[in-house]
TORGULUM-166631 format. One record per residue: residue in three letters; z, y, x of N, C-alpha, C, O, CB in turn. Coordinates in steps of 0.2 Angstrom, whole numbers, padded with zeros to 4 digits, always signed. Each point is the difference from the previous one (the first is absolute). Glycine has a CB too. Layout:
alaZYXZYXZYXZYXZYX...
This chain:
unk+0032+0003-0081+0003-0002+0006+0000+0005+0005-0005+0003+0001+0002-0015-0003unk+0009+0013+0006+0000+0005+0005+0000-0004+0007+0005-0003+0001+0002+0012-0009unk-0012-0009+0011-0001-0004+0006-0006-0005-0001-0003+0000-0005+0015+0001+0007unk-0014-0004+0003-0006-0004+0000+0001-0007-0003+0005-0003+0000-0009+0009+0010unk-0001-0008-0014+0000-0007-0003-0001-0005+0006-0002+0002+0005-0002+0002-0016unk+0006-0010+0010-0001-0006+0004-0007+0000+0002-0002-0001+0006+0012-0005-0010unk-0014+0006-0002-0008-0001+0001-0003+0005+0005-0004-0001+0004+0004-0004-0015unk+0003+0011+0010-0003+0006+0004+0001-0001+0008-0004+0001+0004+0006+0007-0014unk+0004-0011+0011+0002-0001+0007-0003-0007+0003-0002+0000+0006+0012+0007-0008unk-0010-0012-0002-0002-0006+0002-0008-0001+0000-0002-0003+0004+0013-0002-0009unk-0014+0009+0001-0007-0001-0001-0004+0002+0007-0005-0005+0001+0006+0008-0013unk+0000+0002+0015-0004+0002+0006+0000-0006+0005-0005-0002+0003+0007+0014-0005unk+0004-0014+0003+0001-0006+0005-0003-0006-0002-0003-0004+0004+0013+0009+0000unk-0009-0007-0010-0003-0006-0003-0007+0000+0000-0004-0005+0001+0014+0004-0008unk-0014+0007+0006-0007+0000-0001-0003+0001+0007-0006-0002+0001+0007+0007-0013unk+0002-0001+0016-0003+0002+0006+0002-0003+0007-0003-0003+0004+0001+0014-0010unk+0009-0011+0007+0003-0003+0006+0000-0007+0000-0002-0003+0005+0008+0013-0004unk-0003-0013-0006+0002-0007+0000-0007-0005+0000+0000-0005+0003+0011+0008-0009unk-0016-0001+0003-0006-0004+0000-0003+0000+0008-0002-0005+0002-0001+0008-0014unk+0004+0002+0015-0002+0000+0007+0004-0005+0004-0002-0004+0005-0002+0016-0006unk+0011-0012+0000+0004-0004+0004-0002-0007-0002+0000-0005+0004+0009+0013-0004unk-0010-0010-0007-0002-0006-0002-0006-0003+0003-0001-0006+0002+0007+0009-0013unk-0011+0002+0012-0006-0002+0003+0001-0002+0007-0003-0005+0003-0004+0012-0011unk+0011-0003+0012+0001-0002+0007+0003-0007+0001-0001-0003+0005+0002+0016-0003unk+0004-0014-0007+0003-0007+0001-0003-0005-0004+0003-0006+0000+0008+0012+0001unk-0016-0005-0004-0004-0005-0004-0002-0006+0004+0001-0006-0003-0005+0015-0005unk+0002-0009+0014-0001-0006+0003+0005-0005+0001+0000-0006-0001-0008+0012+0007unk+0015-0004-0005+0005-0004+0000+0002-0003-0007+0001-0006+0000+0004+0013+0009unk-0006-0003-0014+0001-0003-0007-0006-0005-0001+0002-0005-0004+0004+0016+0000unk-0012-0009+0006-0005-0005-0001+0001-0007+0003-0002-0005-0002-0006+0015+0001unk+0011-0009+0007+0001-0007+0004+0005-0004-0004+0000-0006+0000-0002+0012+0011unk+0007-0002-0014+0005-0004-0004-0003-0003-0006+0002-0006-0001+0007+0014+0005unk-0013-0005-0007-0004-0003-0006-0004-0006+0002+0000-0004-0004+0000+0016-0002unk-0003-0011+0012-0004-0006+0002+0004-0006+0001-0002-0005-0001-0006+0013+0006unk+0014-0007-0001+0004-0005+0001+0003-0003-0007+0000-0006+0000+0003+0011+0011unk-0002-0001-0015+0003-0003-0007-0006-0003-0003+0002-0006-0004+0006+0015+0003unk-0014-0007+0001-0006-0004-0003-0001-0007+0003-0001-0005-0003-0004+0016+0001unk+0006-0011+0009-0001-0006+0003+0006-0005-0002-0002-0006+0000-0004+0012+0010unk+0012-0004-0011+0005-0004-0002-0001-0003-0007+0001-0006-0001+0007+0013+0009unk-0011-0003-0012-0001-0002-0007-0006-0005+0000+0000-0005-0003+0004+0016-0001unk-0009-0010+0009-0005-0005+0000+0002-0007+0003-0002-0005-0002-0006+0014+0004unk+0013-0009+0003+0003-0006+0002+0004-0004-0005+0000-0006+0000+0000+0012+0011unk+0003-0002-0016+0003-0003-0005-0004-0002-0006+0002-0003-0005+0008+0010+0008unk-0017-0006-0002-0004-0002-0005-0002+0005-0006-0003-0002-0004+0008-0009+0007unk-0003+0017-0002-0002+0005-0005-0007+0003+0002-0001+0003+0006+0013+0000-0008unk-0017-0004-0002-0007+0003+0002-0002+0004-0007-0006-0002-0002+0003-0008+0011unk+0006+0014-0011-0002+0004-0006-0003+0007+0002-0002+0001+0005+0011-0006-0011unk-0009+0009+0001-0004+0006+0000+0004+0005+0005-0004+0004+0003-0001-0005-0014unk+0011+0000+0012+0004+0005+0005-0002-0002+0007-0002+0005+0004+0011-0004-0012unk-0010-0007+0009-0002-0002+0007-0007+0002+0002-0002+0002+0005+0010-0012-0006unk-0012+0009-0005-0007+0002+0001-0001+0008+0001-0004+0002+0004+0001-0012-0011unk+0007+0014+0003+0000+0007+0001+0002+0002+0007-0002+0006+0002+0003-0005-0015unk+0004-0004+0016+0003+0002+0006-0004-0003+0006+0002+0001+0006+0009+0000-0012unk-0016-0004+0005-0004-0003+0005-0003+0005+0005+0001-0001+0006-0004-0009-0013unk+0000+0015+0005-0003+0005+0004+0005+0004+0004+0005+0002-0003-0015-0001-0005unk+0009+0001+0014+0005+0004+0004+0001+0007-0003+0006+0002+0000-0009-0009+0010unk-0003+0010-0013+0001+0006-0002+0005+0001-0007+0003+0004-0001-0015-0002+0006unk+0011-0008-0009+0005+0000-0006+0007-0001+0002+0004+0003-0003-0014-0008-0003unk+0011+0001+0012+0007+0000+0002+0003+0007+0002+0006+0002-0001-0008-0014+0005unk-0002+0015+0000+0002+0007+0002+0001+0005-0005+0005+0004+0000-0011-0006+0010unk+0001+0002-0015+0001+0005-0006+0006-0002-0004+0003+0005-0002-0016-0003+0002unk+0014-0008-0002+0006-0002-0004+0006+0001+0004+0005+0002-0003-0012-0010-0003unk+0007+0007+0013+0006+0001+0004+0002+0008+0000+0005+0002-0001-0008-0012+0008unk-0003+0014-0007+0002+0007+0000+0002+0002-0007+0005+0004+0000-0014-0002+0009unk+0007-0005-0014+0002+0002-0007+0008-0002-0001+0004+0004-0002-0016-0005-0002unk+0013-0005+0007+0007-0002-0001+0005+0004+0005+0005+0001-0003-0009-0013+0000unk+0002+0014+0009+0004+0004+0004+0001+0007-0004+0005+0003+0001-0009-0009+0010unk-0001+0009-0013+0000+0006-0004+0005+0000-0005+0005+0004-0001-0017-0001+0004unk+0012-0009-0007+0004+0000-0006+0008-0001+0003+0004+0003-0003-0013-0009-0004unk+0010+0002+0012+0006-0001+0003+0003+0007+0002+0006+0002-0001-0009-0014+0004unk-0001+0015+0001+0002+0007+0003+0002+0005-0006+0004+0004+0001-0011-0006+0010unk+0002+0002-0016+0001+0005-0005+0007-0001-0004+0003+0004-0002-0016-0004+0001unk+0014-0007+0000+0007-0001-0003+0006+0002+0004+0004+0002-0002-0010-0012-0004unk+0005+0008+0013+0005+0002+0004+0001+0008+0000+0006+0002+0001-0008-0012+0006unk-0003+0013-0007+0001+0008+0000+0002+0002-0006+0004+0005-0001-0013-0004+0009unk+0008-0004-0014+0002+0002-0006+0007-0001-0002+0004+0004-0003-0015-0006-0001unk+0014-0003+0007+0007-0002-0002+0005+0005+0003+0004+0002-0004-0007-0014+0004unk+0002+0014+0006+0005+0005+0003+0000+0007-0004+0005+0003-0001-0006-0008+0012unk-0005+0007-0013-0001+0006-0004+0003+0000-0007+0003+0004-0002-0014-0002+0008unk+0010-0008-0009+0004-0001-0006+0007+0000+0000+0004+0003-0004-0013-0009+0000unk+0012+0004+0010+0007-0001+0001+0003+0007+0002+0006+0001-0001-0007-0013+0004unk-0003+0016+0001+0003+0006+0003-0002+0006-0002+0003+0006+0002-0002-0013+0008unk-0006+0008-0014-0003+0006-0002+0006+0004-0004+0004-0003-0004-0016-0001+0003unk+0012+0011+0002+0005+0004-0004-0004+0006-0003-0003+0004+0003+0012-0007+0005unk-0008+0003-0015-0004+0005-0004+0005+0002-0006+0005-0003-0001-0016-0002+0004unk+0009+0010-0006+0004+0002-0006-0005+0000-0006-0005+0002+0000+0012+0006+0007unk-0004-0011-0012-0004+0000-0007+0003+0005-0004+0006+0001-0001-0008-0013+0002unk-0002+0016-0004+0002+0006-0004-0003-0001-0007-0006+0000+0000+0007+0008+0011unk+0003-0008-0016-0002+0000-0007+0000+0007-0003+0005+0002-0001-0001-0014+0000unk-0010+0015+0001+0000+0007-0003+0001+0001-0007+0001+0005-0002-0009-0003+0011unk+0009-0008-0013+0002+0001-0007+0007+0000+0000+0003+0003-0004-0013-0009+0000unk+0014+0001+0007+0007+0000+0000+0003+0004+0005+0006+0001-0001-0007-0012-0004unk-0002+0013+0010+0003+0004+0006+0004-0004+0004+0004+0003+0004-0004+0006-0011unk-0001-0016+0007+0004-0004+0005-0004-0001+0006-0006-0001+0000+0011-0005-0010unk-0001+0006+0016-0003-0002+0006+0004-0006+0003+0006-0001-0001-0009+0013+0003unk-0001-0017+0001+0003-0006+0003-0003-0001+0007-0006+0000+0001+0007-0005-0012unk+0004+0005+0016-0002-0002+0007+0000-0007+0001+0005-0004-0001+0001+0015+0005unk-0012-0014-0002-0001-0007+0001-0001-0001+0007-0004+0003+0003+0000-0004-0015unk+0007-0005+0014-0002-0002+0007-0001-0008-0001+0004-0004-0002+0003+0013+0008unk-0014-0011-0005-0002-0006-0002+0001-0002-0007-0003+0004-0004+0006-0007+0015unk+0000-0002-0013+0002-0001-0007+0006+0002-0002+0002-0001-0006-0009-0009+0007unk+0011+0014+0003+0007+0002-0002+0000+0007-0002-0004+0004+0003+0009-0012+0005unk-0001+0010-0013+0001+0007-0001+0006+0003+0003+0006-0003-0001-0011+0001-0010unk+0004+0007+0016+0005+0002+0004+0004+0006-0004+0006+0001+0002-0012-0004+0008unk+0003+0006-0015+0004+0006-0003-0004+0002-0006-0006-0001+0000+0011+0004+0011unk-0002+0001-0015-0003+0003-0006+0002+0007+0000+0005+0002+0002-0006-0013-0009unk-0003+0015+0004+0002+0007-0001-0004+0003-0006-0004-0003-0003+0006+0005+0015unk-0001+0004-0014-0003+0004-0005-0004+0006+0003+0002+0002+0005+0007-0006-0014unk-0014+0006+0005-0004+0005+0002+0004+0007+0002-0001+0003+0004-0009-0008-0011unk+0015+0006+0002+0004+0006+0001+0004+0000+0006+0003+0005+0002-0003-0004-0014unk+0001-0007+0015+0004+0000+0007-0004+0002+0006+0003+0001+0005+0003-0011-0010unk-0013+0010+0004-0004+0002+0006+0001+0007+0002-0001+0005-0004-0007-0014+0001unk+0010+0010+0009+0001+0007+0003-0006+0002+0005-0001+0006+0001+0013-0007-0003unk-0015-0004+0005-0005+0001+0004-0004-0006+0001+0002-0006-0001+0004+0015+0007unk-0013-0009-0005-0004-0005+0001-0006+0002+0005-0004+0004-0002+0007-0009-0010unk-0003+0003+0018-0004+0002+0005-0003-0006+0004+0002-0005+0000+0004+0016+0001unk-0012-0009+0002-0003-0005+0004-0007+0002+0003-0003+0005-0003+0008-0014-0004unk-0007+0007+0013-0006+0002+0003-0006-0004-0003+0001-0006-0002+0005+0010+0012unk-0012-0002-0009-0006-0003-0003-0003-0005+0004-0005-0003-0002+0003+0013-0005unk+0004-0010+0014-0004-0004+0004+0004-0007+0001+0006-0001-0001-0010+0011+0007unk+0000-0015-0004+0003-0007+0001+0005+0000+0005+0000+0004+0005-0011-0009-0009unk+0016+0001+0003+0006+0000+0004+0006+0004-0002+0005+0000+0003-0013-0003+0006unk+0007+0007-0014+0005+0005-0002+0005-0003-0005-0002-0005-0003-0007+0014+0005unk+0014-0006-0003+0006-0002-0004+0001+0005-0005+0000+0006+0001+0005-0012+0009unk-0004+0003-0016+0001+0004-0006+0008+0000-0001+0003-0005+0001-0014+0003-0006unk+0014+0008+0003+0007+0000-0002+0001+0003-0007-0003+0005-0001+0005-0004+0014unk+0002-0004-0016+0002+0002-0007+0008+0001+0000+0004-0005+0001-0014-0001-0007unk+0012+0012+0005+0007+0002+0000+0003+0000-0007-0004+0003-0005+0002+0004+0015unk+0007-0010-0011+0003-0001-0007+0008+0002+0000+0003-0001+0005-0011-0008-0007unk+0009+0013-0003+0007+0002-0001+0002-0001-0007-0003+0003-0005+0002+0006+0014unk+0005-0014-0010+0001-0002-0007+0004+0005-0004+0000+0000-0007+0000-0012+0011unk+0005+0016-0001+0003+0005-0004+0001+0006+0004+0000+0000+0006+0006-0009-0012unk-0005+0015+0003+0001+0006+0004+0005+0000+0005+0006-0002-0002-0010+0008-0008unk+0003-0005+0016+0005+0000+0005+0001-0007+0003+0004-0001+0004+0001+0011-0009unk-0009-0015+0003+0001-0007+0002-0004-0001+0007-0003+0005+0002+0004-0008-0014unk+0000-0003+0014-0003-0002+0007-0007-0001-0001-0003-0003-0005+0014-0002+0008unk-0015+0008+0002-0007-0001+0001-0001-0007+0003+0002-0002+0005-0004+0015-0004unk-0003-0017-0004-0002-0006+0002-0008+0001+0001-0003+0003-0005+0013-0010+0000unk-0013+0003+0009-0007+0001+0001-0003-0007+0000+0003-0005+0003-0002+0015+0004unk-0007-0011-0010-0004-0006+0000-0005+0001+0004-0004+0005+0000+0007-0008-0011unk-0005-0002+0016-0005+0001+0004-0006-0005-0002+0001-0005-0002+0007+0007+0011unk-0014+0001-0009-0006-0004-0002-0005+0000+0006-0003+0005+0002+0005-0001-0014unk-0002-0009+0016-0005-0001+0006-0007+0001-0003-0002-0002-0005+0010-0005+0011unk-0012+0009-0001-0007+0001-0001-0002+0004-0006-0005-0003-0004+0003-0008+0010unk+0005+0016-0008-0001+0004-0006-0007+0003+0000-0003+0001-0005+0015+0002+0004unk-0015-0002+0007-0007+0003+0001-0005-0006+0002-0005+0002+0002+0010+0009+0002unk-0004-0017-0006-0004-0005+0001-0007+0001-0003-0005-0001+0003+0014-0007-0002unk-0009+0010-0008-0006+0001-0003+0001+0005-0006+0006+0003-0001-0010-0014+0003unk-0001+0014-0005+0001+0005-0005+0005-0002-0006+0004+0004-0003-0016+0000+0006unk+0011-0011-0005+0004-0002-0006+0008+0000+0002+0004+0002-0004-0014-0009+0001unk+0011+0005+0009+0007+0000+0002+0003+0007+0000+0006+0001-0002-0008-0011+0009unk-0002+0015-0004+0002+0007+0000+0000+0003-0007+0004+0005-0001-0008-0004+0013unk+0000-0003-0016-0001+0003-0007+0007-0001-0004+0002+0003-0004-0015-0004+0004unk+0016-0005+0001+0006-0002-0003+0005+0005+0002+0004+0002-0004-0007-0014+0004unk+0004+0014+0006+0004+0005+0002-0001+0007-0003+0005+0003-0002-0004-0009+0013unk-0007+0008-0011-0002+0006-0003+0002+0000-0008+0002+0005-0002-0012-0004+0011unk+0009-0006-0012+0002-0001-0007+0007+0001-0001+0002+0004-0004-0012-0011+0002unk+0014+0004+0006+0007+0001+0000+0002+0007+0001+0005+0003-0003-0003-0015+0007unk-0005+0015+0001+0002+0007+0002-0002+0005-0006+0005+0004-0002-0007-0006+0014unk-0003+0001-0015-0002+0004-0006+0005-0001-0006+0002+0005-0003-0014-0006+0007unk+0013-0006-0005+0005-0001-0006+0007+0002+0001+0004+0002-0005-0011-0011+0002unk+0009+0009+0009+0007+0002+0002+0001+0008+0001+0005+0002+0001-0004-0013+0005unk-0007+0015-0008+0000+0007+0001+0000+0002+0007+0002+0006+0001+0005-0006-0011unk-0009-0004+0015-0001+0002+0006-0008+0003+0001-0004-0002-0004+0014-0006+0008unk-0011+0011+0002-0007+0002+0001-0004-0006+0003+0002-0003+0005+0002+0015-0002unk-0009-0014-0007-0004-0006+0002-0004+0002+0006-0002+0005+0001+0002-0009-0013unk+0000-0001+0017-0004+0000+0006-0008+0000-0002-0002-0002-0005+0011-0003+0012unk-0013+0008-0003-0007+0000-0001-0002-0008+0000+0003-0004+0002-0005+0016+0003unk-0005-0013-0007-0002-0007+0001+0000-0002+0007-0001+0004+0005-0006-0002-0016unk+0007-0009+0012+0001-0003+0006-0006+0002+0005+0000+0002+0005+0006-0011-0010unk-0012+0009+0002-0006+0002+0004+0000+0006+0003-0002+0001+0005-0005-0008-0013unk+0010+0012+0004+0000+0007+0003+0005+0000+0005-0001+0004+0005-0002+0001-0016unk+0009-0008+0011+0005+0000+0005-0003-0003+0006+0002+0002+0006+0007-0002-0015unk-0012-0006+0008-0003-0004+0006-0005+0004+0004+0000+0001+0006+0002-0011-0012unk-0006+0014+0002-0005+0004+0003+0003+0006+0004-0003+0001+0005-0005-0004-0014unk+0013+0006+0006+0003+0005+0003+0004-0002+0007+0000+0003+0005+0001+0003-0016unk+0002-0012+0010+0003-0003+0006-0005-0001+0006+0002+0001+0006+0007-0006-0013unk-0015+0002+0005-0005-0001+0005-0002+0007+0003-0001+0000+0006-0003-0011-0012unk+0003+0016+0002-0002+0006+0002+0005+0003+0005-0002+0003+0005-0005-0001-0015unk+0013-0002+0008+0006+0002+0005+0000-0003+0006+0001+0003+0006+0005+0000-0016unk-0007-0010+0010-0001-0003+0007-0005+0002+0004+0000+0001+0006+0005-0011-0011unk-0011+0011+0002-0006+0002+0004+0001+0007+0003-0001+0002+0005-0006-0009-0013unk+0010+0011+0003+0002+0007+0003+0005+0000+0006-0001+0004+0005-0001+0000-0017unk+0007-0008+0011+0005-0001+0006-0004-0002+0006+0001+0002+0006+0008-0005-0014unk-0014-0002+0008-0003-0002+0005-0005+0005+0003+0000+0001+0006+0000-0012-0011unk-0003+0015+0001-0004+0005+0002+0004+0006+0004-0002+0003+0005-0006-0006-0015unk+0014+0004+0007+0004+0005+0003+0002-0002+0007+0000+0004+0005+0004+0000-0016unk-0003-0010+0012+0002-0003+0006-0006+0000+0005+0001+0002+0006+0008-0009-0011unk-0015+0006+0003-0005+0000+0004-0002+0007+0002-0001+0002+0006-0004-0012-0011unk+0006+0015+0001-0001+0007+0001+0005+0002+0005-0002+0004+0005-0003-0002-0016unk+0011-0004+0010+0005+0003+0005-0001-0003+0007+0001+0003+0005+0007-0003-0014unk-0010-0006+0010-0002-0003+0006-0005+0004+0004-0001+0000+0006+0005-0012-0010unk-0009+0014+0000-0006+0003+0002+0001+0008+0001-0004+0003+0003-0003-0012-0008unk+0013+0011+0003+0001+0007+0000-0004+0004-0005-0001+0006+0002+0004-0007+0010unk-0005-0002-0017-0004+0003-0005+0004+0004-0005+0005-0004-0003-0014-0005+0005unk+0008+0015-0004+0004+0003-0005-0001-0003-0007-0006-0002-0002+0005+0013+0008unk+0006-0012-0010-0001-0003-0007-0001+0005-0005+0004+0005+0000+0004-0014+0004unk-0013+0008-0008-0001+0004-0006+0002-0003-0006-0001-0006-0001-0009+0011+0007unk+0012-0001-0011+0002-0003-0007-0006-0004-0003+0002-0005-0003+0006+0014+0002unk-0014-0007+0002-0005-0004-0004-0002-0007+0003-0003-0004-0003-0002+0016+0001unk+0008-0013+0008-0001-0007+0003+0004-0005-0004-0002-0006+0000+0000+0011+0011unk+0007-0003-0015+0004-0005-0004-0004-0003-0005+0001-0005-0003+0009+0012+0005unk-0015-0003-0005-0004-0002-0005-0008-0002+0002-0003-0005-0003+0010+0012-0005unk-0009-0004+0013-0007-0001+0002+0000-0004+0007+0000+0003+0005-0004+0008-0011unk+0003-0017+0005+0000-0004+0006-0006+0001+0004+0000+0000+0006+0007-0009-0012unk-0013+0010+0003-0006+0002+0004+0001+0006+0004-0003+0000+0006-0004-0006-0015unk+0010+0011+0006+0001+0006+0004+0004-0001+0006-0001+0002+0006+0000+0005-0016unk+0007-0011+0009+0004-0002+0006-0004-0004+0005+0001+0002+0006+0009-0002-0013unk-0014-0005+0005-0003-0004+0005-0005+0004+0004-0001-0001+0006+0003-0009-0014unk-0006+0014+0004-0005+0004+0004+0003+0005+0005-0002+0000+0006-0005+0000-0016unk+0013+0003+0008+0003+0004+0005+0004-0004+0006-0001+0002+0006+0003+0007-0015unk+0000-0015+0007+0004-0004+0005-0006-0002+0005+0002+0000+0006+0007-0004-0014unk-0014+0002+0006-0006-0003+0004-0002+0006+0005-0001-0001+0006-0003-0007-0015unk+0004+0014+0006-0002+0006+0004+0005+0001+0006-0002+0002+0005-0004+0003-0015unk+0012-0005+0008+0005+0001+0005+0000-0005+0005+0001+0001+0006+0006+0004-0015unk-0008-0011+0007-0001-0005+0005-0005+0001+0005+0000-0001+0006+0005-0007-0014unk-0011+0010+0006-0005+0002+0004+0001+0006+0005-0002+0000+0005-0006-0004-0014unk+0012+0009+0006+0003+0005+0004+0004-0003+0006-0001+0002+0006+0000+0006-0016unk+0006-0012+0008+0004-0003+0005-0003-0004+0005+0002-0001+0006+0007+0001-0014unk-0015-0003+0006-0004-0004+0005-0005+0004+0004-0004-0003+0004+0006-0006-0012unk-0002+0015+0007-0004+0005+0004-0008-0001-0003-0004+0003+0004+0012-0004+0006unk-0009-0001-0016-0007-0001-0002-0002+0006-0005-0005+0000-0002+0007-0012+0003unk+0003+0017-0002-0001+0005-0005+0004+0006+0002+0006-0001+0002-0009-0007-0011unk+0001+0014+0009+0004+0006+0002+0005+0001-0005-0001-0001-0006-0008+0006+0012unk+0015-0003-0003+0006+0001-0005-0001+0007-0004-0003+0005+0003+0010-0011+0005unk-0004+0006-0013+0000+0006-0005+0007+0003+0001+0005-0003+0002-0014-0002-0010unk+0010+0011+0004+0007+0003+0000+0005-0005-0003-0001-0002-0006-0004+0014+0006unk+0010-0013+0003+0006-0004-0003-0001-0008+0002+0004-0004-0002-0003+0013-0007unk-0007-0011+0012-0001-0007+0002+0005-0002+0006+0001+0005+0004-0013-0004-0009unk+0014-0007+0005+0004-0002+0006-0005+0000+0006-0006-0001-0001+0014-0006-0006unk-0005+0007+0013-0004+0000+0006+0000-0007+0003+0005-0003+0000-0003+0016+0002unk-0008-0015+0001+0000-0006+0003+0005-0001+0006+0000-0005+0003-0012+0004-0006
C-alpha cells in the first residue's frame, strides 16, 4: 500500500482523543442510562441489567464506553469512504488508485515516470504516469504520504521497482527537516542579535547556544565585547 492505512490514521484518535471526549460527556450519557433504567423498573423489569446499572459510577462508565464506541464508528466511516491510496502489486506490476471502496484508475509499473512525496505528516504524494511514449502525463495524488513509516515505505518500494532513485527512510528525512527548522530559527535569532553565523552552528546546537547567550550578555552590558561582537 502506498499511503496510510485506515487503522494508522484512525487509531491515534480512537485510542487517545475520543476516550477523553467520551469521559467529559459521560455524565450526560449516564443520566440517559439512569432514565432508561427507571423506565424499565416502572415497566416491571428487575433483572441483572437493572441491578448492574444501579450504582452511579456504573452508569457513568458504561455511558463513557457507549459514547466512545459511537464516536469511534463515526470517525471510522468517513475515513473508509474518503481515504485515497494506491495499491501496488509488486508481482504483477499493477497499480490501482482507490478512493474509499471505489477504484479510480489502474496503471502498470512501466507507466511510472516519477513518484515523489515528503516524509512529514500533512504532505502529499504524487505518482506521475505516462502510458505510452509521448503520451499525456497524469498524476495520482496520495494524501498523508508521510503519515507513518509504512505509508512512506510503500512509495520508496515503488520508486525502487520503477528504476527511480528511492528516497531515504522516513525517520532520516523527518530528522533532517527538524534540524533544518532549528537551523533556520537559530539563524533568525543570530541575525536579530547581530551575531555572525558560523558553519559549525548548523550541526552543533550547544556551540550556537553558548555563543548566543554570550552575545546577549554583551548586548545587556553584563560582559565586555570582543572583536566582531555587536555593540549594545
